[in-house]
N, C-alpha and C positions, 0 to 999 in steps of 0.2 A: 569675594571681590572687595577688596580694601580700597578706601579713598585715601590718596596721599597728596601732599603739597605738590606744587608745580615743580617740575624737574627739566632741566635743559636737554636731557636725552630722551624726552618722552614723545610719543607719537600719538595721534588720534585717528582711528579708523572709522569712518562714517559709512553707513549703508542706508539704502532706501529702495523703495518700490519692489519689495520682495514677495508680496502676498497677493491673494485673491480672496473673494468671499468664501468663507468656510475653511480657510487655511490659517496656520499660525501667522501672527502678526510680525511685523519687522522687529518690534521690541523683544519679542520671544526669540526670534532668530539671532537677535544681537547678543542675548544672554547665552544662547547655546554656543555662539561663535566665541564669546568670552571664555567659556568653559574649555573649548578647543585650544585657545591660546595658552591656557594655563597648563592643560595636559601636555602641550607640545613644547613647553618651556620657551614660548616665544617672547616673554616679557612678563612683568608683574601687572596684572590687570587691576585698574584703579577705578572700577565702576562702570556702568552702562547707563547712558542717559537718553532721554526722549526730548525731542525738539519739535515744537509745533510750527508748521509752515502754513502758507496761505491756502485758504479753502474757497476762494471765489471762483468766478466763471473761468472755464478753460482748464482747470486743474483736475486731472483724474485722480481719483483715490478710492480705497476700499472702504474705509469708515471715516477715519480722521487723517488729514494730510500731515503725518508726522514722520520724522526720520530718527535714526538712532546713531549714537557714537559710543565708542569703547576707547578709553585711555589706557596706554600700555607705557610703562617705563623699563628702561634697560632693555629695549627691544631693537630688533633689526626691521627696518621698514620693508625691505624686500621679502623677508620671511613672513611678515605679517600680511603683506599684499598676497603673496602665494597662498598662504593658508585660507585667507579670507576669499579669494577667488575660487579656489577649490570648493570651499564650503558652500558658497552661494550658487555655484553651478549645480551642485547636488541637491540643495535644500530650497532654493527659490521656487515659488509656486509656478506651475506651467501657466503661461499666458501673462505673467509679470514682466516688469521692465527693469531688472535689478541693476544697481550700480554700486560701486564701491570707491571711496576716497581714502587715501593715506596721507596724512598732513604731518610734518615733522615740525616741532616747535610752535612758534606763534604764527597766526595767519597774517598775510600782508593786508594793509589797509584796503587794498582793492577787492581782495577775496572776501574780506569781512563785510565790506559794504554790499557786495552782491549777496551774501548769505543773509544779511538783514533784509534785503529786497525780497528774497524768497518768502519772507514772513508777511510781506505787505502786498505783493502783486505777483503776477505771472512772470516767470523768468524761463527763457527758453534754453535748450541744451547747448547750442553753439556758444552762448554767453558763458555758461559754466565751463565748457571745455576750453575756451580762450583763457579765461581767468586762471584756470588750473595750470594750463601750459605755461603761461606767463610767470606763474609763481613756483614752477617746479614741482607741483603737487601730483602724486600718482593718482589718476583717475581713470576708471575703466567702467564702460558699459557691458553687461553680461548677458543681454538677451532682449528680445522684443524690440522696442523703440530706443532702448538704452537711456530713456529719460530719467531712470533712477539716479543717474549721476548728478543731477541738479540737487536733489535732496541730500544725497551722500556728501557732497562737497559743502553744502549749507551745514549740515549737522556737525561735520569735522571742524569747520571754521568757528561756528558758534560755541562748541565745547571747548576748543583750544583757547578761545577768548576768555572763557571762564565765568560768564555772568548770565547764561541762558539755559533753560531746560530743567528737567527733574531726573533724579536717580530712579530708574526702574530696576537696576541690578546693583546691589550693594549688600555687604554682609549683614544679615539679620533683619533687614527692614520688613520682610514679609511676615516676621514673627512678632512685630511690635502690635500689640492689641490692647484695647481697654485702657484703664487707668494705670499709668506708670510714672514713677519718679524720673526726673531728668538723669539722675545717675544710673538708673536701670537702663534707660534708652541708650546712653552713651556706652554703657558696659556691654550690652548685648548686641550692638550693631556697629556699623562703620560711620554712624552719624557723628559730625564733628562738633556740632553745638546746637542747643535749643535757644532760640532768641525771641525776645519780645517783638512782636509785630510793630508796635507803636515807637519804640526807641532803638530797636536793633541790638539791645544789650542782651548777653547771655543770661538765662535763668539759673538760679541757684540750683545745686545738685539735688536739694530736698523737695524742690517744687514738684507737684503732682500735675500731670498733663493727661487730659482725655484725648487719646490719639484718633478716636473715631475709627479704629481697626483698619486704617489704610494710611500708611506712611510712605510718602515718596518725596524725599527731601529736595528742596530747591538747590540749584547750583549757584552759590554765592561766592564769589572770590575763589573759584575753582573747587570749593569744598561743599560737602553735603550738609545743608543746614536745615533743621526743622523749625518752622515759624509757629509761634504760639500767640494766642489772642486771650486777653483778659476779659471775662464775663462781668456783667453787672454784680454778680454775687461773689466776686473776688476769686473765682476759680480760673483755671487755665484750660483752653482747648486748642487742639490743633487747627490752625487757620485754614489749612488746605484739605481738611477732612472732607470725604465725599459725603453727600447727603442723599438719603433714599428718594 
């Protein structure tokens, strides 16, 4: 799964509410679906991203309320929707409320505003359905309450806007472990750059980064970016590393 620059013929597929306790999460299903898109030559997959949504009162969730998005370029929206619907009908957990959104190009200001609201407050399904219909976005509920359309639309819009989320599916990121030079990180993965958290400037290829054995690049300007932090000792550590 390569990450590429923004393309005028790209689409974003968002999915949400596909899992139940003890079943594969939405992020994993999104990675599986991205593999199906590649196998079916439905378009070039440009990574899978996770987008955090509101977790307050009234929002049902399995663990964390997050949705997933897949970017495709050189893709047919109708084919992507057909494959996605078929896949989710087969793989979404029994008892879940799955939804799928297929967004072409950039989100409208209204859809993007609604997507950002889903990160701050409870948004109801009719609102998402109206916003999608007004913008001509393909949006389908596939079972249960169909409330998964809310997160699916939000994930698609947030990813299409290019400044939210983390890559959970991208070439090589699950093999980045331990101390590595920036050059090795870029060579062995789809990461576009390693930047200084303080300045935003790219690190030199020879700089060594302690990855923390968990690299999920941020979405910055549509690209997968690893953020590094300088320590008091002058070394570099992955700013987003998980801690025990």
